[in-house]
Residue frames as a rotation matrix with the C-alpha (Angstrom) as fourth column:
UNK 1
0.324 0.833 0.449 -51.28
-0.109 -0.439 0.892 27.05
0.940 -0.337 -0.052 47.89
UNK 2
-0.728 -0.618 0.298 -50.28
-0.314 -0.087 -0.946 27.96
0.610 -0.781 -0.130 51.46
UNK 3
-0.787 0.403 -0.467 -52.02
0.611 0.620 -0.492 26.81
0.091 -0.673 -0.734 54.62
UNK 4
-0.657 0.561 -0.503 -54.10
-0.121 -0.738 -0.664 29.99
-0.744 -0.376 0.553 54.83
UNK 5
-0.449 0.472 -0.759 -55.46
-0.893 -0.207 0.399 29.51
0.031 0.857 0.515 51.32
UNK 6
-0.754 0.152 -0.639 -56.03
0.012 0.976 0.218 25.80
0.657 0.157 -0.738 51.97
UNK 7
-0.806 0.459 -0.374 -58.04
0.472 0.117 -0.874 26.65
-0.357 -0.881 -0.311 55.08
UNK 8
-0.492 0.641 -0.589 -60.19
-0.584 -0.745 -0.322 29.14
-0.645 0.186 0.741 53.19
UNK 9
-0.487 0.284 -0.826 -60.84
-0.728 0.391 0.564 26.59
0.483 0.875 0.017 50.44
UNK 10
-0.820 0.154 -0.551 -61.63
0.338 0.908 -0.249 23.93
0.462 -0.390 -0.797 53.03
UNK 11
-0.750 0.563 -0.347 -63.97
0.129 -0.390 -0.912 26.27
-0.649 -0.728 0.220 54.92
UNK 12
-0.412 0.607 -0.680 -65.82
-0.881 -0.456 0.127 27.05
-0.233 0.651 0.722 51.72
UNK 13
-0.618 0.158 -0.770 -66.16
-0.305 0.854 0.421 23.36
0.724 0.495 -0.480 50.95
UNK 14
-0.856 0.298 -0.423 -67.60
0.517 0.476 -0.711 22.81
-0.010 -0.828 -0.561 54.42
UNK 15
-0.612 0.663 -0.432 -70.05
-0.386 -0.727 -0.568 25.67
-0.691 -0.181 0.700 53.94
UNK 16
-0.421 0.427 -0.801 -71.21
-0.861 0.090 0.500 24.06
0.285 0.900 0.330 50.72
UNK 17
-0.495 0.122 -0.860 -71.57
-0.060 0.983 0.174 20.60
0.867 0.137 -0.479 52.25
UNK 18
-0.462 0.227 -0.857 -72.52
0.825 0.464 -0.321 21.21
0.325 -0.856 -0.402 55.91
UNK 19
0.556 0.678 0.482 -73.54
0.467 -0.734 0.494 24.85
0.688 -0.050 -0.724 56.21
UNK 20
-0.008 -0.561 0.828 -72.42
-0.372 -0.767 -0.523 27.54
0.928 -0.312 -0.202 58.63
UNK 21
0.356 0.256 0.899 -73.73
-0.910 -0.125 0.396 26.26
0.214 -0.958 0.189 61.95
UNK 22
0.966 0.122 0.228 -72.82
-0.183 0.945 0.270 22.57
-0.182 -0.302 0.936 61.65
UNK 23
0.563 -0.820 -0.101 -69.24
0.095 0.185 -0.978 23.03
0.821 0.542 0.182 60.45
UNK 24
0.946 -0.284 -0.155 -66.66
0.177 0.053 0.983 22.21
-0.271 -0.957 0.100 63.11
UNK 25
0.385 -0.900 -0.205 -62.95
-0.815 -0.436 0.382 22.92
-0.433 0.021 -0.901 63.45
UNK 26
-0.286 -0.478 0.831 -62.26
-0.103 0.877 0.470 19.26
-0.953 0.049 -0.300 62.71
UNK 27
0.587 0.576 0.568 -64.41
0.530 0.257 -0.808 19.44
-0.612 0.776 -0.155 59.56
UNK 28
0.926 -0.240 -0.292 -62.39
-0.363 -0.781 -0.509 22.35
-0.105 0.577 -0.810 58.21
UNK 29
0.030 -0.975 0.218 -59.06
-0.784 0.112 0.610 20.73
-0.620 -0.190 -0.762 59.09
UNK 30
-0.103 0.001 0.995 -60.08
0.267 0.963 0.027 17.52
-0.958 0.268 -0.099 57.34
UNK 31
0.786 0.514 0.343 -61.39
0.466 -0.128 -0.876 19.32
-0.406 0.848 -0.340 54.25
UNK 32
0.865 -0.471 -0.172 -58.28
-0.501 -0.791 -0.352 21.48
0.030 0.391 -0.920 53.94
UNK 33
0.677 -0.647 -0.351 -55.67
0.492 0.752 -0.438 18.90
0.548 0.124 0.827 54.91
UNK 34
-0.257 -0.702 0.664 -54.27
-0.177 -0.642 -0.746 21.33
0.950 -0.310 0.041 57.49
UNK 35
-0.666 -0.067 -0.743 -53.98
0.636 0.470 -0.612 20.91
0.391 -0.880 -0.270 61.25
UNK 36
0.442 0.887 -0.134 -56.69
0.795 -0.318 0.517 22.28
0.416 -0.335 -0.845 63.57
UNK 37
0.165 -0.470 -0.867 -54.06
0.749 -0.512 0.420 24.42
-0.641 -0.719 0.268 65.30
UNK 38
-0.762 -0.504 0.406 -53.43
0.641 -0.499 0.583 26.26
-0.091 0.705 0.704 62.03
UNK 39
0.107 0.881 0.460 -56.95
0.761 -0.370 0.532 27.68
0.640 0.294 -0.710 62.14
UNK 40
0.772 0.150 -0.618 -56.20
0.587 -0.541 0.602 29.57
-0.244 -0.828 -0.505 65.34
UNK 41
-0.194 -0.954 -0.230 -52.80
0.665 -0.300 0.684 30.64
-0.721 -0.020 0.692 64.04
UNK 42
-0.806 -0.178 0.564 -54.05
0.584 -0.389 0.713 32.07
0.092 0.904 0.418 60.76
UNK 43
-0.326 0.796 0.511 -57.59
0.223 -0.460 0.859 33.25
0.919 0.394 -0.027 61.64
UNK 44
-0.729 -0.016 0.684 -57.95
-0.591 -0.487 -0.642 33.23
0.344 -0.873 0.346 65.40
UNK 45
-0.456 0.647 0.611 -61.12
-0.407 0.459 -0.790 31.16
-0.791 -0.609 0.054 65.48
UNK 46
-0.634 0.357 0.686 -63.40
0.661 0.711 0.241 28.86
-0.402 0.606 -0.687 63.50
UNK 47
0.414 0.887 -0.204 -65.99
0.669 -0.449 -0.592 31.65
-0.617 0.109 -0.780 63.28
UNK 48
0.218 -0.405 -0.888 -63.52
-0.384 -0.872 0.304 34.16
-0.897 0.275 -0.346 61.86
UNK 49
-0.824 -0.548 0.143 -62.44
-0.131 0.430 0.893 31.66
-0.551 0.717 -0.426 59.20
UNK 50
-0.356 0.776 0.520 -66.01
0.870 0.479 -0.119 30.76
-0.341 0.410 -0.846 58.24
UNK 51
0.489 0.537 -0.687 -66.94
0.308 -0.843 -0.440 34.45
-0.816 0.004 -0.578 58.11
UNK 52
-0.219 -0.660 -0.719 -64.09
-0.528 -0.540 0.656 35.21
-0.820 0.523 -0.230 55.74
UNK 53
-0.906 -0.101 0.412 -64.93
0.229 0.701 0.675 32.27
-0.357 0.706 -0.612 53.50
UNK 54
-0.031 0.985 0.168 -68.63
0.891 0.104 -0.442 33.18
-0.453 0.136 -0.881 53.44
UNK 55
0.482 0.218 -0.848 -68.04
0.024 -0.971 -0.236 36.86
-0.876 0.094 -0.474 52.73
UNK 56
-0.615 -0.728 -0.304 -65.59
-0.370 -0.074 0.926 36.00
-0.697 0.682 -0.223 49.96
UNK 57
-0.717 0.428 0.551 -68.27
0.658 0.677 0.331 33.84
-0.231 0.599 -0.766 48.33
UNK 58
0.359 0.883 -0.302 -70.84
0.722 -0.468 -0.509 36.63
-0.591 -0.035 -0.806 48.71
UNK 59
0.062 -0.428 -0.901 -68.41
-0.317 -0.865 0.389 39.09
-0.946 0.261 -0.190 47.16
UNK 60
-0.900 -0.361 0.246 -67.95
0.071 0.434 0.898 36.77
-0.430 0.826 -0.365 44.19
UNK 61
-0.210 0.911 0.355 -71.73
0.949 0.278 -0.150 36.65
-0.235 0.306 -0.923 43.76
UNK 62
0.473 0.395 -0.788 -71.95
0.329 -0.908 -0.258 40.43
-0.817 -0.137 -0.560 44.00
UNK 63
-0.417 -0.706 -0.573 -69.25
-0.371 -0.443 0.816 40.88
-0.830 0.552 -0.077 41.37
UNK 64
-0.798 0.156 0.582 -71.08
0.522 0.662 0.538 38.50
-0.301 0.733 -0.609 39.06
UNK 65
0.090 0.953 0.289 -74.29
0.994 -0.102 0.027 40.52
0.055 0.285 -0.957 39.21
UNK 66
0.077 -0.084 -0.993 -72.92
0.495 -0.862 0.111 43.96
-0.866 -0.500 -0.025 40.06
UNK 67
-0.627 -0.385 -0.677 -72.02
-0.344 -0.643 0.684 44.74
-0.699 0.662 0.271 36.48
UNK 68
-0.574 0.452 0.682 -74.85
0.698 0.706 0.119 42.81
-0.428 0.545 -0.721 34.89
UNK 69
-0.917 0.275 -0.288 -76.67
-0.376 -0.838 0.396 44.72
-0.133 0.471 0.872 32.21
UNK 70
-0.690 0.714 -0.120 -80.13
0.428 0.535 0.728 44.26
0.584 0.451 -0.675 30.79
UNK 71
-0.165 0.755 0.634 -83.53
-0.477 -0.624 0.619 45.09
0.863 -0.201 0.463 32.19
UNK 72
-0.138 0.196 0.971 -85.18
-0.990 0.004 -0.141 44.26
-0.031 -0.981 0.194 35.49
UNK 73
0.804 0.559 0.202 -86.51
-0.556 0.828 -0.076 40.86
-0.210 -0.051 0.976 34.46
UNK 74
0.605 -0.658 -0.448 -83.23
-0.064 0.521 -0.851 39.75
0.794 0.543 0.273 32.90
UNK 75
-0.340 -0.758 0.557 -81.29
-0.626 -0.260 -0.735 40.79
0.702 -0.599 -0.386 36.01
UNK 76
-0.051 0.407 0.912 -83.70
-0.967 0.208 -0.147 39.06
-0.249 -0.889 0.383 38.35
UNK 77
0.870 0.298 -0.392 -83.86
-0.421 0.863 -0.278 35.90
0.256 0.408 0.877 36.26
UNK 78
0.083 -0.939 -0.334 -80.13
-0.120 0.323 -0.939 35.51
0.989 0.118 -0.086 36.89
UNK 79
-0.535 -0.263 0.803 -80.44
-0.778 -0.218 -0.590 36.17
0.330 -0.940 -0.088 40.60
UNK 80
0.436 0.783 0.444 -83.27
-0.873 0.488 -0.004 33.67
-0.219 -0.386 0.896 40.95
UNK 81
0.682 -0.271 -0.679 -81.21
-0.208 0.818 -0.536 31.03
0.701 0.507 0.501 39.15
UNK 82
-0.371 -0.919 0.130 -78.49
-0.358 0.012 -0.934 31.55
0.857 -0.393 -0.334 41.72
UNK 83
-0.018 0.433 0.901 -80.93
-1.000 0.014 -0.027 30.74
-0.024 -0.901 0.432 44.54
UNK 84
0.922 0.368 0.121 -81.05
-0.359 0.929 -0.090 27.20
-0.146 0.039 0.989 43.16
UNK 85
0.647 -0.723 -0.243 -77.56
0.112 0.405 -0.907 26.83
0.754 0.560 0.343 41.72
UNK 86
-0.534 -0.834 0.139 -75.88
0.010 -0.171 -0.985 28.28
0.846 -0.524 0.100 44.83
UNK 87
0.514 0.857 -0.032 -78.44
-0.011 0.044 0.999 27.26
0.858 -0.513 0.032 47.41
UNK 88
0.263 -0.509 -0.820 -75.69
0.909 0.415 0.034 26.50
0.323 -0.754 0.571 49.91
UNK 89
-0.719 -0.605 0.342 -74.57
0.500 -0.792 -0.350 30.14
0.483 -0.081 0.872 49.83
UNK 90
-0.268 0.708 0.654 -77.99
-0.414 -0.697 0.585 31.50
0.870 -0.114 0.480 50.70
UNK 91
0.685 0.456 -0.569 -78.61
0.257 0.578 0.774 28.89
0.682 -0.676 0.279 53.39
UNK 92
-0.100 -0.826 -0.555 -75.24
0.947 0.093 -0.309 29.69
0.307 -0.556 0.773 54.93
UNK 93
-0.744 -0.157 0.650 -76.02
0.101 -0.987 -0.123 33.41
0.661 -0.026 0.750 54.90
UNK 94
0.308 0.914 0.263 -79.31
-0.349 -0.149 0.925 32.80
0.885 -0.377 0.273 56.70
UNK 95
0.607 -0.162 -0.778 -77.54
0.656 0.655 0.376 30.63
0.448 -0.739 0.504 59.28
UNK 96
-0.514 -0.858 0.005 -74.90
0.745 -0.448 -0.495 33.32
0.426 -0.250 0.869 59.73
UNK 97
-0.361 0.473 0.804 -77.62
-0.280 -0.877 0.390 35.92
0.890 -0.085 0.449 60.33
UNK 98
0.726 0.640 -0.252 -79.15
-0.003 0.369 0.929 33.75
0.688 -0.674 0.270 63.06
UNK 99
0.290 -0.710 -0.641 -75.74
0.918 0.397 -0.024 33.18
0.271 -0.582 0.767 64.68
UNK 100
-0.505 -0.552 0.663 -74.96
0.432 -0.827 -0.360 36.90
0.747 0.105 0.656 64.48
UNK 101
0.446 0.749 0.491 -77.68
-0.131 -0.487 0.863 37.66
0.885 -0.450 -0.119 67.00
UNK 102
0.977 -0.181 -0.113 -75.30
0.151 0.216 0.964 36.31
-0.150 -0.959 0.239 69.64
UNK 103
0.080 -0.983 0.166 -72.08
0.941 0.129 0.313 37.43
-0.329 0.131 0.935 67.93
UNK 104
0.631 0.204 -0.749 -71.56
0.153 -0.979 -0.138 41.23
-0.761 -0.028 -0.649 67.92
UNK 105
-0.392 -0.865 -0.314 -68.52
-0.239 -0.234 0.943 40.90
-0.888 0.445 -0.115 65.66
UNK 106
-0.756 0.168 0.633 -70.41
0.609 0.534 0.586 38.98
-0.239 0.829 -0.506 62.98
UNK 107
0.336 0.936 -0.106 -73.44
0.847 -0.350 -0.401 41.25
-0.413 0.046 -0.910 63.33
UNK 108
0.294 -0.316 -0.902 -71.21
-0.152 -0.947 0.282 44.27
-0.944 0.054 -0.327 62.64
UNK 109
-0.783 -0.613 0.101 -69.78
-0.045 0.218 0.975 42.54
-0.620 0.759 -0.198 59.55
UNK 110
-0.405 0.723 0.559 -73.26
0.900 0.423 0.106 41.74
-0.160 0.546 -0.822 58.24
UNK 111
0.531 0.605 -0.593 -74.44
0.524 -0.785 -0.331 45.29
-0.665 -0.135 -0.734 58.88
UNK 112
-0.160 -0.678 -0.717 -71.46
-0.344 -0.643 0.684 46.68
-0.925 0.357 -0.130 56.97
UNK 113
-0.866 -0.137 0.481 -72.19
0.329 0.566 0.755 44.26
-0.376 0.813 -0.445 54.14
UNK 114
0.093 0.976 0.195 -75.78
0.943 -0.024 -0.331 45.44
-0.319 0.215 -0.923 53.96
UNK 115
0.443 0.025 -0.896 -74.68
0.039 -0.999 -0.009 49.07
-0.896 -0.031 -0.444 53.77
UNK 116
-0.621 -0.729 -0.289 -72.31
-0.327 -0.094 0.940 48.24
-0.713 0.678 -0.180 50.93
UNK 117
-0.672 0.424 0.607 -75.04
0.677 0.685 0.270 46.22
-0.301 0.593 -0.747 49.24
UNK 118
0.414 0.861 -0.294 -77.54
0.664 -0.507 -0.549 49.08
-0.622 0.032 -0.782 49.35
UNK 119
0.200 -0.416 -0.887 -75.01
-0.377 -0.869 0.322 51.48
-0.905 0.270 -0.330 47.87
UNK 120
-0.801 -0.585 0.127 -73.84
-0.141 0.390 0.910 49.08
-0.582 0.710 -0.395 45.18
UNK 121
-0.371 0.755 0.541 -77.37
0.856 0.503 -0.116 48.19
-0.359 0.420 -0.833 44.14
UNK 122
0.548 0.587 -0.596 -78.48
0.358 -0.809 -0.467 51.82
-0.756 0.042 -0.653 43.99
UNK 123
-0.158 -0.705 -0.692 -75.45
-0.506 -0.544 0.670 52.70
-0.848 0.456 -0.271 41.88
UNK 124
-0.857 -0.151 0.493 -76.10
0.258 0.701 0.664 49.79
-0.446 0.697 -0.562 39.52
UNK 125
-0.031 0.952 0.306 -79.76
0.924 0.144 -0.355 50.65
-0.382 0.271 -0.883 39.05
UNK 126
0.663 0.225 -0.714 -78.99
0.085 -0.970 -0.227 54.34
-0.743 0.089 -0.663 38.51
UNK 127
0.734 -0.427 0.527 -76.09
0.656 0.246 -0.714 53.54
0.175 0.870 0.461 36.18
UNK 128
0.665 -0.540 0.516 -73.54
-0.476 -0.839 -0.265 55.62
0.576 -0.069 -0.815 38.10
UNK 129
-0.315 -0.831 -0.459 -70.31
0.070 0.462 -0.884 54.81
0.947 -0.310 -0.088 39.99
UNK 130
0.204 0.417 -0.886 -70.80
0.859 0.358 0.367 54.00
0.470 -0.835 -0.285 43.68
UNK 131
-0.565 -0.514 -0.645 -68.96
0.777 -0.595 -0.207 57.14
-0.277 -0.618 0.736 44.76
UNK 132
-0.973 0.199 0.120 -71.44
-0.120 -0.872 0.474 59.25
0.199 0.446 0.872 42.80
UNK 133
-0.330 0.910 -0.250 -74.70
0.585 0.405 0.703 57.64
0.741 0.086 -0.666 43.88
UNK 134
-0.243 0.339 0.909 -77.00
-0.516 -0.838 0.175 59.95
0.821 -0.427 0.378 45.86
UNK 135
-0.975 -0.134 0.179 -77.52
-0.219 0.411 -0.885 59.11
0.045 -0.902 -0.429 49.53
UNK 136
-0.180 0.979 0.097 -81.26
-0.852 -0.106 -0.514 59.32
-0.492 -0.175 0.853 48.99
UNK 137
0.314 0.257 -0.914 -81.01
-0.794 0.599 -0.104 56.57
0.520 0.759 0.392 46.37
UNK 138
-0.703 -0.604 -0.377 -78.98
-0.249 0.704 -0.665 54.46
0.667 -0.373 -0.645 48.78
UNK 139
-0.884 0.350 0.309 -81.63
-0.318 0.034 -0.948 54.87
-0.342 -0.936 0.081 51.50
UNK 140
0.077 0.989 -0.123 -84.61
-0.747 -0.025 -0.665 54.35
-0.661 0.143 0.737 49.21
UNK 141
0.541 0.126 -0.832 -83.83
-0.789 0.419 -0.449 52.50
0.291 0.899 0.326 45.98
UNK 142
-0.431 -0.812 -0.393 -81.01
-0.556 0.582 -0.593 50.46
0.711 -0.037 -0.702 47.49
UNK 143
-0.754 0.171 0.634 -82.97
-0.572 0.304 -0.762 49.56
-0.323 -0.937 -0.132 50.62
UNK 144
0.320 0.947 -0.011 -86.07
-0.794 0.262 -0.549 48.46
-0.517 0.185 0.836 48.72
UNK 145
0.397 -0.220 -0.891 -84.05
-0.704 0.549 -0.450 46.32
0.589 0.806 0.063 46.34
UNK 146
-0.732 -0.681 0.029 -82.19
-0.507 0.516 -0.690 44.69
0.455 -0.520 -0.723 49.25
UNK 147
-0.410 0.677 0.612 -85.52
-0.662 0.241 -0.710 43.95
-0.627 -0.696 0.349 50.93
UNK 148
0.583 0.618 -0.528 -86.79
-0.807 0.359 -0.470 42.41
-0.101 0.699 0.708 47.70
UNK 149
-0.096 -0.723 -0.684 -83.66
-0.649 0.567 -0.508 40.28
0.755 0.395 -0.524 47.38
UNK 150
-0.869 -0.254 0.425 -83.95
-0.495 0.449 -0.744 38.92
-0.002 -0.856 -0.516 50.93
UNK 151
-0.119 0.934 0.337 -87.67
-0.704 0.159 -0.692 38.26
-0.700 -0.320 0.639 50.66
UNK 152
0.592 0.312 -0.743 -87.54
-0.787 0.424 -0.449 36.50
0.175 0.850 0.496 47.30
UNK 153
-0.398 -0.830 -0.391 -84.52
-0.627 0.557 -0.544 34.47
0.669 0.029 -0.742 48.40
UNK 154
-0.740 0.175 0.649 -86.38
-0.544 0.411 -0.732 33.21
-0.395 -0.895 -0.209 51.49
UNK 155
0.357 0.933 -0.056 -89.38
-0.755 0.253 -0.605 32.24
-0.550 0.258 0.794 49.35
UNK 156
0.418 -0.254 -0.872 -87.14
-0.723 0.487 -0.489 30.27
0.549 0.835 0.020 46.97
UNK 157
-0.716 -0.698 0.020 -85.36
-0.544 0.540 -0.642 28.49
0.437 -0.471 -0.766 49.82
UNK 158
-0.574 0.561 0.596 -88.67
-0.554 0.270 -0.788 27.61
-0.603 -0.783 0.156 51.46
UNK 159
0.179 0.755 0.631 -90.91
0.267 0.580 -0.770 26.68
-0.947 0.306 -0.098 48.51
UNK 160
-0.710 -0.606 -0.358 -89.20
-0.138 -0.379 0.915 26.96
-0.690 0.700 0.186 45.11
UNK 161
-0.672 0.497 0.549 -92.19
0.739 0.498 0.453 25.51
-0.048 0.710 -0.702 43.28
UNK 162
0.408 0.913 -0.006 -94.43
0.912 -0.407 0.040 28.40
0.034 -0.022 -0.999 44.37
UNK 163
-0.098 -0.525 -0.846 -91.82
0.505 -0.758 0.412 31.19
-0.857 -0.387 0.340 44.57
UNK 164
0.786 0.486 -0.381 -92.19
-0.016 -0.602 -0.799 34.10
-0.618 0.634 -0.466 42.10
UNK 165
0.123 -0.743 0.658 -90.21
0.971 0.226 0.073 34.33
-0.203 0.631 0.749 38.89
UNK 166
-0.772 -0.566 -0.289 -88.75
0.509 -0.823 0.253 37.51
-0.381 0.048 0.923 37.42
UNK 167
-0.687 0.579 0.439 -91.83
0.216 -0.414 0.884 38.33
0.694 0.702 0.159 35.34
UNK 168
0.290 0.846 -0.447 -94.13
0.722 0.113 0.683 37.95
0.628 -0.521 -0.578 38.33
UNK 169
-0.167 -0.434 -0.885 -91.88
0.889 -0.454 0.055 40.22
-0.426 -0.778 0.462 40.41
UNK 170
-0.963 -0.220 0.153 -92.08
0.267 -0.822 0.502 42.91
0.016 0.525 0.851 37.75
UNK 171
-0.285 0.940 0.189 -95.87
0.283 -0.106 0.953 42.66
0.916 0.325 -0.236 37.56
UNK 172
0.313 0.395 -0.864 -96.15
0.912 0.129 0.390 42.73
0.266 -0.910 -0.320 41.35
UNK 173
-0.527 -0.589 -0.613 -93.95
0.722 -0.690 0.043 45.81
-0.449 -0.420 0.789 41.66
UNK 174
-0.871 0.281 0.403 -95.99
0.117 -0.678 0.726 47.65
0.477 0.679 0.558 39.04
UNK 175
0.112 0.975 -0.194 -99.19
0.465 0.121 0.877 46.81
0.878 -0.188 -0.440 40.89
UNK 176
0.131 -0.141 -0.981 -97.64
0.985 -0.097 0.145 47.89
-0.116 -0.985 0.127 44.18
UNK 177
-0.857 -0.513 -0.055 -96.50
0.496 -0.848 0.187 51.19
-0.143 0.133 0.981 42.67
UNK 178
-0.490 0.757 0.432 -100.07
0.190 -0.391 0.901 51.90
0.851 0.523 0.048 41.61
UNK 179
0.381 0.661 -0.646 -101.11
0.753 0.183 0.632 51.67
0.536 -0.728 -0.428 45.26
UNK 180
-0.472 -0.638 -0.608 -98.78
0.863 -0.477 -0.169 54.43
-0.182 -0.604 0.776 46.37
UNK 181
0.665 0.737 -0.120 -100.58
0.720 -0.676 -0.159 57.71
-0.198 0.019 -0.980 47.03
UNK 182
0.016 -0.699 0.715 -98.70
0.737 -0.475 -0.481 60.50
0.676 0.534 0.508 45.21
UNK 183
0.506 0.250 0.826 -99.86
-0.203 -0.896 0.395 62.98
0.839 -0.367 -0.402 47.84
UNK 184
0.985 -0.154 -0.079 -98.03
0.124 0.316 0.941 61.02
-0.120 -0.936 0.331 50.52
UNK 185
0.173 -0.967 0.189 -94.71
0.978 0.192 0.085 61.73
-0.118 0.170 0.978 48.84
UNK 186
0.138 -0.194 -0.971 -93.07
0.247 -0.943 0.223 65.13
-0.959 -0.271 -0.082 49.16
UNK 187
0.964 0.250 0.092 -93.20
0.162 -0.276 -0.947 67.15
-0.211 0.928 -0.307 45.95
UNK 188
0.526 -0.845 -0.099 -89.55
-0.817 -0.470 -0.334 68.15
0.235 0.257 -0.937 46.34
UNK 189
0.299 -0.519 -0.801 -86.72
0.021 0.842 -0.538 65.63
0.954 0.144 0.262 46.40
UNK 190
0.990 0.070 0.126 -86.01
-0.127 0.003 0.992 64.47
0.069 -0.998 0.012 49.96
UNK 191
0.203 -0.978 0.046 -82.41
-0.687 -0.176 -0.705 65.06
0.698 0.112 -0.708 50.98
UNK 192
-0.080 -0.296 -0.952 -80.54
0.288 0.907 -0.306 62.39
0.954 -0.298 0.013 52.98
UNK 193
-0.944 -0.322 0.075 -80.51
0.034 -0.321 -0.947 64.60
0.329 -0.891 0.313 56.08
UNK 194
-0.444 0.855 0.267 -84.35
-0.895 -0.436 -0.092 64.60
0.038 -0.280 0.959 56.07
UNK 195
-0.021 0.417 -0.909 -84.87
-0.356 0.846 0.396 60.88
0.934 0.332 0.130 55.69
UNK 196
-0.924 -0.251 -0.289 -86.17
0.159 0.435 -0.886 59.41
0.348 -0.865 -0.362 58.93
UNK 197
-0.364 0.847 -0.388 -89.13
0.931 0.329 -0.156 59.51
-0.005 -0.418 -0.908 61.30
UNK 198
-0.004 0.347 -0.938 -89.28
0.418 -0.851 -0.317 63.31
-0.908 -0.393 -0.142 61.22
UNK 199
-0.772 -0.323 0.547 -89.33
0.614 -0.155 0.774 63.66
-0.166 0.934 0.318 57.42
UNK 200
-0.318 0.739 0.594 -92.87
0.322 -0.505 0.801 65.04
0.892 0.446 -0.077 57.45
UNK 201
-0.935 0.010 -0.354 -94.13
0.332 -0.322 -0.886 67.39
-0.123 -0.947 0.298 60.14
């Protein structure tokens, strides 16, 4: 393992143990057994290294669930388990989001990740390759599922004893769907170019 790989492994270990915001250059150097100067040489900055380590971990999580089969409850049962088993990952992602408000580079990375997440989720739920998923599904199905993921994750990080399980999510979504007024939805399929504040005139 070269110094670059050692630094990435050390950064991930620090994310697991200390989180995104509290990890220092010295922490990473100690965890990786590599000099602090090597961080600047290989990654440019502590933030760039932590970002790469965090996004690699998120990508691993996405690959684990991206091809998962089964129904809604089975899929969500696995995701909810990960909120507890990989709590460090979700805490670090929340910390990164907070830090991104003062870091345009990180904010751009997170925004790109969200766009990829919406597309990947929509493709998974529709059962089609990502390159074939309709833009409308990305903007609607993908966005709603991403919102559900973020909201449920925050509830589990805050109060796991009272957070919803997969069955309760399914029941809640069915009840919510019943509240939607069919007349408020266009009879024809909305194209991606019409999605936005001027969809209905």
